[in-house]
N, C-alpha and C positions, 0 to 999 in steps of 0.2 A: 536515189542517193541516201540521205540520212534516214529515210523511212525504212531502210533495210533492217533497222533495229527490230521491226516487227517480225521479219522473217527469222532473224536470229532467235527472238523470243519463242516463236513457234517451234523451232528446232529444239530449243532447250526444253520446252514442255514435252515434246515427243520423246526426247531422250530420258526425261525424268519419269515419264510414264513407263518406259521400258525398264527403268531401274528403280522418280518422285510421285493542313490547314491548310495564319499565315497567318499557317497562317493566320494567324489572327489578322483580321483586316479592319481592321480599321486603317592660302592667301593668293590672291589673284595671280601671282607669278607662277604658282605651282601648276595651275590648270593652263596657263598660257604656254607652258613648256611641255604639255602632255604629248603633242604630236612627235616631238623629238625623242620621247622616252618609250615609244611603242616598240616592243620587241619584234624583230623580223622573224615571223614564223615560217616564211618560205613556202615552197611547194613540196609535196611528198613525191619523191621520185619513184619510178616503177621498179628500179633495182635490176640487177642482173640475175639471170635464171639460176645460176649455181650458187648465189650468195644468199645470206640471210634476208628474208623479205623485209620490206619497210614496215615501220610501225603501222598498226591497224588504224583505220578511221574509227572515230568514237562510236559510230553506230554499228560497227562490225565486232566490237569487243563484247564478249559474253558478260552479261550483268545479271544480278539477281532480280527476281520479281520482288519489288520493294514492299516490305512490311515494317514501317518505321515509327519513330517517335520524334517529337520536336524537343530540342535542348537549347536553353539560353546560354549566352556567353558566361555569365557568372557561375552557372551550374557546371558547365563544361570545364571551367577552370578550378573547380573546388574538389575537395577530397571526396565529396559525395557523388562525384561522377562515376566512381567505381561501382556504386549501387546500380546505376543505370546500365553500365556495361554488363554487369552480372545478370540484370533483368533480360537484356538482349540475348545473352548466351543461354539462359535457362528456358527461354520461350521461343515461339515462332518468329519473333522479331529478328531483323537482320540489318537494320538501317538506322542511322541517326541523322536528323536534319539539324544542323548546328548554326546558330547565329554567327555570321561573319560581319554583317553590317545590320545593326538592329533598328528598331522603330525610331530611336532618337538620333540616328545617323552615326552612332558610335561604331568604329571598327573594333572588334572584341579582342584583338591582340596587336602586338607591335608589328604591323604589316610592313613589309619592305616595299613601300610605295610612297615616293616623295610627296605626291599631291595630298595623300591622306594625312601624312605626318605634318605637313605645313598648315593644313586646315585645323590641326589639333584634334583630329577625329579618333585617333587611336587610344583606346582605353585598354590597359593590360589585364583584362579579366582572365585571359588564358595565357599564363606566363610562358608556357612551352608548347605552342601550337604544333610545332614540328614533331615533338615527342609524342603528343597526343595522337596525331595522325599516324605515327608509326605504330603505336600501341593498338589503335583501332584496326589497322591493316593486319597486324599480327593475329588479331582475334577475329578476322574475317567479317568485320563490320563495314558495310558500305556507307560512305560519307557524302552528305549533300550540304553544300554551303548555302544558307539562306541569306539573301542580300535584299534588304528593303531598298526600293528604288527612289521614288519621287517625293517621299516624305524625308527630308534631310536638312535639319537646322544648321548643321556644320557647313555644308556646301552653300546653303542659302546665305549665311552670314559671311563666309569667306569669299564667295563669288557672287555678289549681288546681281550681276548681269545675267546669271543663270537662275536666279530665284524667281518664284512666281509672285507677282505684285498685284495689289489692289489698284483700282482705278486712280486713287489719289497718290500712288507711287510707293506706299508703304508695303512691307512684306506681308504676303498672305499667310495666315496661320489657321490651323484647323481648330476644332472644338477643344483640343487638349493644349492649345497654345504653341504647337509645333509648326515650324515653317516648312513649306514645300518648295521644290524647285520645278522649273517649267519643263514638262515632258516634250515640248517641241524643240528644246535647245540641244543641238548636237554635242555641245560641250558637256552637258549632263550625261548623255549617252556614253561619251568617251570615258568619263570618270568612273561610271558604273562598270563599264567593260574592263577597265584596268583593275578595278577591285576584284572582279571575277577572275581575271587572269592570274592575279597574285594568289588567290585562293587555290586555284588549280595547281600552281607551281609548288605550293606548300603541301599538297597531297590530296585535296578534295577530288572526289570522283565525278561530281555533278554540281552544276550551278542552278540554284532555284531563286528566281526573281519574285519577290513579293511586293505588294503595293505598286505593281506595274500597271498603274491606272491613274486616272485624273481624280482629284479630290471632289467630294460631293457636297451639296448644300447650296443655298441661295448665294452666299458670299463667293463660293467657288465659281458659280455660274457667272458672276459679275467680274471676276478677276480678269486682268489684262494679260493675254497669252501672246500678244505681239504678232499674231497671224490672222488671216482671214479664215475663220474656222468653218466657214461653209465650203471653202475651196480645199482646205487642208483639214480634214476631220480629225476628231480625237481618235477614232478607230485606226486611221491611217498612221497617225503619230506613234501609237503603241505598237502597231505591227512593224513599222519602219525601225523602231528602236530594237525590237527583239530580233529582227532579221540582221541588223547591224551587229548586235552582240553575238548572235549565233555563229556568224562566220569566224570570228576570232576565237570563240569558245571551242568550236569544233577544231580549229587549228591547233588548240592546246590538248586535244584528245579527250575532251569532256562533253557531256550532254548539257542541254539547256532546257530548263523547266520554267513554267510560268504558273503562279498562283492566280486563280480567277474567282470572282464571285459566282457561286452556284446560281444565283438569281438572274444572271445574264442569259441563261438558257430559256428560250421562249419569251423573252421580254425585250422588245426593241427599245423601250424606254430606258431600261437599265444599261443596255449596250451604249446608247447615245450619251448617257450621263458619265460613265466611267471609261468608255473607249475600248472596252474588251469585247471583241466579237469572237464568240466561241468557235464558230466554224472556220473563220479566217486564221485564228491562232492555232487551230487544230492541224494546219498544214504549214505553220511557221516554226513551231518549237518541237522538240523531241517528246516532251511530256507535258500534259496539261494536268494541273492539280486544282479541280474545282472544290471550293469550300462548301460542302453540302451539309454543314452542321444543322440538325433539325431546329435548333434554337434561332436560326437566322431566317426562318421562313414565317411569314405572317399567318395568323389564324385563317383557316379556310383554304390555304394553298394546297394543291393536289387533292382538294376535297376533304382535307383533314381538319377537324375543329381546332386542335392544338398540335401542330407538327412536332413540337418538342416532346410531346407525350407519346409519340408513335415513331420511335427512331427507325425501326425496320422499314415501315411504309414510306417514310419521308425520304430516306436515302435511296430506296429502291425506285421510287417515282422519279427522283432527280436524275439518277444515273440511267434510267430508261430513256429519259428525255435527252440525256447526253448522247446515247447511242443513236437515237433518232436523228439528232441534229448533225452528227458526224458522218451519217450515211452518204452525204454528198461529197465527202473527201475521199479520194481513192485510197484504198488500203495501204498501198506502198508509200503514200505521203502522210498518212494519218498518224497523229501523235498518240502515244500511249496515254491512257487516262488513269490517273492515280489520285483518287479523292482524299481530301482531308476529312477525318471523322472526329466527332465530338467526344472528348474524354474529360469533360467538365460538366458541372451542374449549372444551368443558366437560371440562377435564382431570381433574376430580374424579369423573367418571362411569366406572365400570369398563366397559371395552370401547368407550370413546368413540373417535371419529375426529376428525381435524383438519378444521376448517371453513375452506374457502377459496372461491374463485370458483365451483367446480363445485357445492359443497354449497349455496351461496346461490342459484345458478340453479335447482337442483332444487326448492328450497322455493318460489321464485317461480312456477315452472311448476306446482307442485302447487296454488297459490292459483288460478291461471287454470283448471286442469283441474277444480277443485271448483266452478267457476262464479262466482268472485269476481274483482274487478278492482283492488283496492287492497292495499297492504302497506307495512310499515315495518320497517327493519332496526335491531336493537339490538346495540350494542357499548358496554359501560360506559366504555371508554377512548376511544371515538370513533375507532377505527382502522378505516377503511374504504378500500377500493381500487376500482379500476375492474373488477377481476376479478369476473366473474359478472353484471356490469351491461351492458346494451346501450348503445351510443353514442346521444347526443342526435340527434334528427331535425329 
C-alpha cells in the first residue's frame, strides 16, 4: 500500500537518469467536541472506466527527492522569507519545512480549528498562510508542516486531563519549564491529528511530527502516565499514535513523517527511554527523519574521538547503521529515510569545529554514499547560505 512511494521514487530516478532535523530535539470544551468536528474523508471510489480517475493516493503522487531547510513561523511570516525562497530557487534546495505548531505549542497562524483557537494557541506569525502556500507552489517549492507533538504547554493548561503529571499531581515540565502532554492519551492524538489535517487543507504537501517521543530525565521517568507501562510500552504508544494519525493524513492526500533521535539506532536503552523504535516506525510512517547531527553524539561513538569534528564520518556511520537496521523491513513497506543534517556550530561541544559550507557538503555527501537521496538542513535561526550547496540546474 503506502510503501508504493518507493516504487514511484525508483521510477522517477530512472526517468531522471534518462533525461536527472527537529528538528531540534529537544479549553476543555474544545477538545470535548473534537469527535463531532472530524471531517468525513470517506472512501475513494474506483470510478468508471470512461471517466476521470479518482484522486491519487498520497503514495502514488510524484514527489521530489527532498533537499530542504527548516523555517520558523516568525521567519516565514516576515519580509526576509523572500531571501530563503530565493536561496531555494538558486540552489539544489527544493523544500521548506515550516513550523505549524512549534516547540512552545503555538500554532503559527490563525488556523481554522476551533480547538486550537479556544486553547489560545494561535499566534499570527504568518498573517497570510494561504497566500504563502500559493506562492511556494507557484515557485515549485515542496512544503512540509512541522508539528511538535507531546511538548505542548497550551494543551496541557487548557486540558489538564491530557497533561502529563508528576506523582504529586502537578504538571510535569521539562528543563525549559515547558509542560508536556501524555503520549498515551487518545485525546492528545486527536488534537494533533486535527492540527495536521488543517495544515493539509491550507496547502501543505506533507506532515512532519517532531517531539513524537516521551520526555527524558529522572523526573520524566517518575511521572504518572496513568497506565501499566510494562503492559502498554512507550514504543507501542508512539507507534499507535503515528498509525492513528497516518490513516487520516493519508485520507487527506498527504504523507506522514516522523523525526527521531539518531541515537535510537543500535541502542535499546534510548529506544526504551523515548519510545521510538526505528525498525517499527520504519514500517509505520512514510518518511523517517533521523537527527544525525554530529554534535549529538558523545565522544567515542562510532570510534570517533569527537564526532562533531568529523561530520562526514559521523553521518556516514549513522546512516549505514540505519540501512542495516531497516533491512528487516520489506522494501515495499519501508519508509524513505531523510536525515536532518547540522547547519549550525555546536559551541557547547568540547572539541567542536565551526560548521560552514565544507562541513555541510561533507554531510550531504555522506548521505549519498550511505545509499540515501534526501536530506534537510537544521539551523534554529534559519541562517543558511549558498556555501556547501550546489547551484540549481
